[in-house]
Structure formats: structure tokens, C-alpha cells
C-alpha positions as CSV (number, residue, x, y, z in Angstrom):
1,M,142.7,36.4,47.4
2,K,139.2,35.3,48.4
3,Q,139.8,36.5,52.0
4,D,140.7,40.0,50.6
5,N,137.4,40.2,48.8
6,T,135.5,39.1,51.9
7,L,137.2,41.8,53.9
8,K,136.3,44.4,51.3
9,Y,132.7,43.3,51.3
10,L,132.6,43.4,55.1
11,G,134.1,46.9,55.0
12,V,131.6,48.2,52.5
13,A,128.7,46.6,54.5
14,A,130.0,48.2,57.7
15,I,130.2,51.6,56.1
16,F,126.7,51.2,54.6
17,Y,125.3,50.0,58.0
18,F,126.8,52.8,60.0
19,G,126.0,55.4,57.3
20,L,122.3,54.4,57.4
21,K,122.4,54.4,61.2
22,W,123.8,57.9,61.3
23,L,121.3,59.1,58.7
24,G,118.4,57.5,60.6
25,N,119.5,59.1,63.9
26,R,119.8,62.4,62.2
27,V,116.3,62.2,60.7
28,Y,114.9,60.8,64.0
29,T,116.3,63.7,66.1
30,N,114.7,66.2,63.6
31,L,111.2,64.9,64.0
32,L,108.8,66.7,66.3
33,I,105.7,64.7,67.3
34,G,102.8,67.0,68.3
35,T,99.8,66.4,70.5
36,P,97.4,63.8,69.2
37,A,93.8,65.0,68.9
38,I,90.5,63.3,68.3
39,E,89.3,64.4,64.8
40,S,86.1,62.4,64.5
41,K,84.0,60.0,66.5
42,T,81.1,57.8,65.7
43,V,79.0,56.0,68.4
44,T,77.7,52.6,67.5
45,A,75.8,49.9,69.5
46,Q,79.1,48.1,70.1
47,G,81.4,51.0,70.9
48,I,83.0,54.2,69.7
49,N,84.9,54.6,66.5
50,L,87.6,57.3,66.7
51,T,89.9,58.9,64.2
52,I,93.0,60.3,66.0
53,S,95.4,62.7,64.2
54,I,99.0,63.1,65.2
55,P,100.9,66.1,63.8
56,I,104.5,65.3,62.8
57,T,107.0,67.9,61.8
58,N,109.9,66.8,59.7
59,Q,112.8,69.3,60.3
60,S,115.4,67.1,58.4
61,N,116.6,67.6,54.9
62,V,115.0,64.5,53.5
63,S,111.4,63.4,53.1
64,L,110.3,60.6,55.4
65,P,107.8,57.9,54.3
66,I,105.8,56.5,57.2
67,Q,104.7,52.9,56.6
68,S,102.8,52.1,59.8
69,F,101.9,52.9,63.4
70,I,101.6,50.1,65.9
71,G,100.2,51.1,69.2
72,G,97.3,51.7,71.5
73,L,95.1,54.2,73.3
74,V,95.8,53.9,77.0
75,Y,94.6,55.5,80.3
76,G,97.4,55.1,82.8
77,Q,98.3,51.4,82.5
78,Y,94.9,50.4,81.1
79,A,94.5,49.7,77.4
80,L,91.4,51.2,75.9
81,A,91.9,50.4,72.2
82,D,94.3,49.2,69.5
83,L,95.4,51.9,67.0
84,N,95.9,51.4,63.3
85,M,97.2,54.0,60.9
86,I,95.1,54.8,57.8
87,G,97.4,54.2,54.8
88,P,101.1,55.2,54.4
89,V,102.0,58.9,54.7
90,N,105.0,60.8,53.3
91,I,106.3,63.8,55.4
92,E,108.2,66.2,53.2
93,S,111.3,68.0,54.4
94,G,110.3,71.1,56.4
95,E,106.6,70.1,56.5
96,T,104.1,69.3,59.2
97,T,101.8,66.4,58.3
98,L,98.9,64.7,60.2
99,I,98.9,61.0,60.4
100,N,95.4,59.6,60.9
101,I,94.9,56.6,63.1
102,N,91.7,54.5,63.6
103,A,90.6,53.3,67.0
104,F,87.6,51.3,68.2
105,I,86.7,51.4,71.9
106,N,84.5,48.5,72.8
107,Y,81.9,49.3,75.5
108,Q,82.5,46.0,77.4
109,N,86.3,46.5,77.4
110,L,85.8,50.2,78.4
111,A,83.5,49.2,81.3
112,N,86.0,46.6,82.5
113,Q,88.8,49.1,82.3
114,I,86.8,51.7,84.2
115,I,86.1,49.2,87.0
116,S,89.8,48.4,87.2
117,I,90.7,52.1,87.2
118,V,88.2,52.9,90.0
119,T,89.1,49.9,92.2
120,S,92.9,50.7,91.8
121,G,92.4,54.4,92.7
122,D,94.5,55.2,89.6
123,W,92.1,57.7,88.0
124,L,94.4,60.7,87.9
125,N,95.9,60.0,84.5
126,A,95.6,61.2,81.0
127,A,94.6,59.3,77.9
128,R,97.7,58.6,75.9
129,V,98.7,57.4,72.4
130,V,101.5,54.9,72.9
131,G,103.2,53.1,70.1
132,V,105.9,53.0,67.4
133,I,105.9,54.7,64.1
134,K,107.7,52.6,61.4
135,A,109.4,54.8,58.8
136,S,112.1,53.8,56.3
137,G,113.6,51.2,58.7
138,L,113.4,53.5,61.7
139,S,111.3,52.8,64.8
140,I,110.1,56.1,66.3
141,P,108.5,55.8,69.8
142,V,105.4,57.7,70.5
143,N,104.0,58.4,74.0
144,Q,101.9,61.5,73.9
145,A,98.9,62.7,76.0
146,I,95.9,63.1,73.8
147,K,93.9,66.3,73.4
148,I,90.3,65.7,74.1
149,A,88.1,68.7,73.1
């Protein structure tokens, strides 16, 4: 009798797991990640503070709460800054919402990376936002060239 209950619980858990996986995949395929853009910048004695916005369009039928963004600002293979999302954001169904990310580019690190880029001859790249958005148990990869205006 105990084995029958165990099988029932395993069956319910499997249905729940695959149902969530299906729903997550459906939401993920209905997200459009736009081109990141620099919204504001402040120059300090130590470096440059940036706010980068990424437009995300939610074409699914459910709202999507975004808890975090873990990533970096890179130029080719060279890391320029770590990126941190400013607070959680909720993207409603059918809406486009900007997620804002903070970055700090340290002058010393920037100088070292420029030297590496020049000596490697790898200067024909674009600055990119690379990372992962965490939303309701989903990990959504981001690898977008940044718009610098």
C-alpha cells in the first residue's frame, strides 16, 4: 500500500515538473530581448558609472517577474564591467518593459583591457551585454550588442 502512494506522489511530481517545464519553455520562446542602450553615465575620478536599459517584450499570456540579471559588459572576449539589475521588475503580458542595469567601468581595468585588445589585434568587436536573466525559475540567456549613442 505504501508503494502505491509513493508511485502516485512520483506521478504527480513528474506531471508538475514537466508541466512547469512546458510552461517555462512557452514563456521563454515568447520573450523578445531588444537592443541594450546606455541611458545615463556619470564620470568619476575612479571610473564611469553607467545605467544600461534592456527592453524586454513579453508576448506570452502570463506576466513574468524578473528577479535578477547576472552578467557583464564585454568587448569581444574582454570583460569591462560587472552588471547588476536595479530591483526586481514585472513584465506584464503583451507589454514591453525596460530593465535597468548598473555598471561601473574602472579606469585601471579599462586601460588594461584596451592594452590587451590592441596587442591581440582583436579590436573589431562590439560592446555586448552578456548574462542571464532569472525569472520565475527560468534562466534566460542574454548576448546582445549594446547601442552606444
